[in-house]
C-alpha positions as CSV (number, residue, x, y, z in Angstrom):
1,X,-16.1,-60.6,-74.2
2,X,-13.7,-61.1,-77.6
3,X,-13.2,-65.0,-78.4
4,X,-8.9,-65.0,-77.5
5,X,-10.2,-64.4,-73.8
6,X,-13.1,-67.0,-73.7
7,X,-10.7,-69.7,-75.1
8,X,-7.9,-68.7,-72.8
9,X,-10.8,-69.0,-70.3
10,X,-11.8,-72.6,-70.7
11,X,-8.5,-73.9,-71.5
12,X,-7.2,-72.8,-68.5
13,X,-10.4,-74.6,-66.5
14,X,-9.6,-77.7,-69.0
15,X,-5.9,-78.1,-68.4
16,X,-5.6,-79.1,-64.5
17,X,-1.6,-80.8,-65.0
18,X,-0.4,-78.6,-62.4
19,X,-2.9,-79.8,-59.3
20,X,-1.7,-83.3,-60.4
21,X,2.2,-82.8,-58.1
22,X,1.2,-80.3,-56.1
23,X,3.9,-78.8,-54.8
24,X,3.3,-77.0,-51.6
25,X,1.9,-80.3,-49.7
26,X,3.8,-81.6,-47.1
27,X,4.0,-85.7,-47.0
28,X,5.3,-86.0,-43.6
29,X,5.5,-83.5,-41.1
30,X,8.1,-81.5,-39.7
31,X,10.8,-82.5,-37.4
32,X,10.8,-81.0,-33.6
33,X,14.1,-79.3,-32.6
34,X,14.4,-82.4,-29.9
35,X,13.6,-84.7,-32.8
36,X,15.9,-83.5,-35.0
37,X,18.3,-83.5,-32.2
38,X,17.8,-87.2,-30.9
39,X,17.1,-88.9,-34.5
40,X,19.4,-87.0,-36.9
41,X,19.1,-87.9,-40.5
42,X,21.8,-89.8,-42.2
43,X,23.9,-88.0,-44.5
44,X,23.9,-90.4,-47.9
45,X,27.3,-90.4,-49.6
46,X,27.4,-90.8,-53.8
47,X,30.1,-92.9,-53.7
48,X,33.1,-94.4,-50.7
49,X,36.6,-93.9,-50.9
50,X,37.3,-96.5,-47.5
51,X,36.0,-98.6,-45.2
52,X,38.1,-99.4,-42.0
53,X,37.4,-102.5,-40.1
54,X,39.1,-104.1,-37.2
55,X,39.1,-107.8,-36.2
56,X,38.8,-108.9,-32.7
57,X,42.8,-109.8,-32.0
58,X,45.2,-109.8,-34.6
59,X,45.7,-114.2,-35.4
60,X,41.6,-113.5,-36.9
61,X,43.3,-110.4,-39.6
62,X,43.7,-113.2,-42.2
63,X,40.4,-115.1,-41.8
64,X,38.4,-110.6,-41.6
65,X,40.9,-110.5,-45.2
66,X,39.1,-113.0,-46.6
67,X,35.9,-112.3,-45.7
68,X,35.9,-109.0,-46.9
69,X,36.9,-109.8,-50.2
70,X,33.9,-112.2,-50.5
71,X,31.6,-109.8,-49.8
72,X,33.4,-106.5,-51.6
73,X,32.7,-109.0,-54.8
74,X,29.8,-110.4,-53.9
75,X,28.6,-107.1,-53.6
76,X,30.7,-105.5,-56.6
77,X,29.4,-108.3,-59.2
78,X,33.1,-109.4,-59.9
79,X,32.8,-112.8,-61.7
80,X,35.4,-115.7,-60.9
81,X,37.9,-114.4,-63.4
82,X,37.7,-110.7,-63.4
83,X,40.1,-109.5,-60.8
84,X,39.1,-107.4,-57.8
85,X,38.8,-103.0,-57.6
86,X,39.6,-102.5,-54.8
87,X,42.5,-102.7,-52.3
88,X,42.5,-104.6,-49.1
89,X,45.1,-103.4,-46.8
90,X,46.4,-104.8,-44.0
91,X,47.6,-102.1,-40.5
92,X,49.7,-105.3,-39.6
93,X,52.1,-105.2,-42.4
94,X,52.7,-101.6,-42.8
95,X,53.0,-101.1,-39.1
96,X,56.2,-104.1,-39.8
97,X,57.0,-102.2,-42.6
98,X,57.7,-99.2,-40.4
99,X,59.4,-101.4,-38.0
100,X,61.7,-102.6,-40.1
101,X,61.9,-98.8,-41.2
102,X,63.0,-97.7,-38.1
103,X,65.7,-100.3,-37.3
104,X,66.7,-99.8,-39.9
105,X,67.5,-95.4,-39.3
106,X,68.5,-97.1,-35.7
107,X,71.5,-99.0,-37.4
108,X,72.5,-95.7,-39.8
109,X,72.7,-93.6,-36.7
110,X,74.5,-96.4,-34.4
111,X,77.3,-96.3,-37.6
112,X,77.3,-92.9,-37.9
113,X,78.2,-92.5,-33.8
114,X,80.3,-95.4,-34.1
115,X,82.8,-93.2,-37.2
116,X,82.1,-89.4,-34.7
117,X,83.7,-91.9,-31.3
118,X,86.8,-93.2,-33.5
119,X,87.7,-89.5,-35.2
120,X,86.8,-88.4,-31.5
121,X,88.8,-90.8,-29.8
122,X,91.9,-90.3,-32.7
123,X,91.7,-86.7,-31.9
124,X,92.1,-87.5,-28.2
125,X,94.7,-90.1,-28.7
126,X,97.0,-87.0,-30.8
127,X,96.1,-84.7,-28.1
128,X,97.8,-86.6,-25.6
129,X,100.7,-87.5,-27.8
130,X,101.3,-83.8,-28.2
131,X,101.2,-83.7,-24.0
132,X,103.2,-86.0,-23.6
133,X,105.7,-84.9,-26.0
134,X,105.7,-81.8,-24.1
135,X,105.3,-83.1,-20.3
136,X,109.0,-85.1,-21.0
137,X,110.7,-82.9,-18.0
138,X,108.1,-84.0,-15.8
139,X,107.8,-87.3,-16.8
140,X,111.1,-87.4,-16.0
141,X,111.2,-85.7,-12.5
142,X,108.3,-88.3,-12.1
143,X,110.2,-91.4,-12.5
144,X,113.3,-89.5,-11.3
145,X,111.4,-89.8,-7.4
146,X,110.0,-93.5,-7.7
147,X,106.8,-92.9,-10.2
148,X,106.8,-96.2,-12.0
149,X,105.6,-97.1,-15.5
150,X,102.3,-97.7,-14.9
151,X,101.9,-95.0,-12.4
152,X,102.9,-92.5,-15.4
153,X,100.3,-94.8,-17.4
154,X,97.2,-94.5,-14.7
155,X,97.8,-90.5,-15.2
156,X,97.5,-90.4,-18.9
157,X,94.4,-92.7,-18.5
158,X,92.5,-90.6,-16.0
159,X,93.6,-87.5,-17.9
160,X,91.8,-89.1,-21.2
161,X,89.2,-90.4,-19.4
162,X,88.2,-86.7,-18.0
163,X,88.4,-84.9,-21.0
164,X,86.1,-87.8,-22.8
165,X,84.1,-87.6,-19.8
166,X,83.5,-83.9,-20.1
167,X,82.7,-84.2,-23.8
168,X,80.0,-86.6,-23.0
169,X,78.4,-84.4,-20.3
170,X,78.7,-81.5,-23.1
171,X,76.8,-83.2,-25.5
172,X,74.3,-84.8,-23.0
173,X,73.7,-81.0,-21.9
174,X,73.1,-79.9,-25.4
175,X,71.1,-83.3,-26.2
176,X,68.7,-82.1,-23.0
177,X,68.5,-78.8,-23.9
178,X,67.3,-79.2,-27.9
179,X,64.9,-81.1,-26.7
180,X,63.8,-79.3,-24.4
181,X,63.2,-76.5,-26.7
182,X,61.4,-78.8,-29.2
183,X,58.8,-79.8,-26.0
184,X,58.6,-75.2,-25.9
185,X,58.6,-74.4,-29.1
186,X,57.0,-77.0,-31.1
187,X,55.2,-78.6,-28.1
188,X,55.9,-82.5,-28.9
189,X,55.8,-84.6,-25.5
190,X,59.3,-85.1,-24.1
191,X,60.6,-88.4,-21.7
192,X,63.3,-88.8,-20.2
193,X,65.9,-91.5,-20.5
194,X,68.2,-92.3,-17.8
195,X,69.8,-95.6,-19.4
196,X,71.0,-93.8,-22.5
197,X,72.5,-91.0,-20.0
198,X,74.3,-93.6,-18.0
199,X,75.0,-95.4,-22.1
200,X,76.5,-92.0,-23.2
201,X,79.0,-91.8,-19.7
202,X,79.9,-95.2,-20.1
203,X,81.0,-94.6,-24.1
204,X,82.7,-91.2,-22.6
205,X,84.5,-93.3,-20.3
206,X,85.7,-97.0,-22.2
207,X,86.6,-94.3,-25.1
208,X,89.4,-92.0,-22.9
209,X,90.4,-95.6,-21.8
210,X,90.8,-96.7,-25.0
211,X,92.3,-94.0,-26.9
212,X,94.1,-93.2,-23.9
213,X,96.0,-96.1,-23.5
214,X,98.7,-96.0,-26.4
215,X,100.1,-92.1,-25.4
216,X,100.8,-93.2,-21.6
217,X,102.5,-96.1,-22.5
218,X,104.3,-94.4,-24.8
219,X,105.7,-91.9,-22.0
């Protein structure tokens, strides 16, 4: 036996550091399939981006925010004169902001609709004025056989209202068709609004009466 081999044998027999931390020994028994399914190991994160908290009622939201602020400052070890290193958002304020934004958009759309109605009414009035000019002989014949001015006015009002109702019906049909296409293509739920349809019919008739009065009066 050589001297080097005897030294290495002696060293390996004396050095027992590899036995201090056994790598193949399991300190805890392995879980069975049922234990793993019933008691899963919790997932641990190194950081938390957000925490969702709900209050019992809307009246207790401010108290809940104060309590959360106090707890987070205590856990984050923030001193009294130091600012918060976190942000608490109240969903009620976000809902209020969204509601006000939706109200503004509704008012803007209402203004656009009113401008469109005025433009359409002026167009109908011009058409009726041209019709009055071209139908002077018809109007004179009717007045010759006993028609009065209010009868001619009523005739042109009825024509203007019918014209506006036809346009309103086409608009309602296009709106309903567009909503059905949205439901068919995008799979978005839609809901019928009989009140909006009735309002559209009433507005169409009103526009016809307002802008058809002057041509009828001119006749």
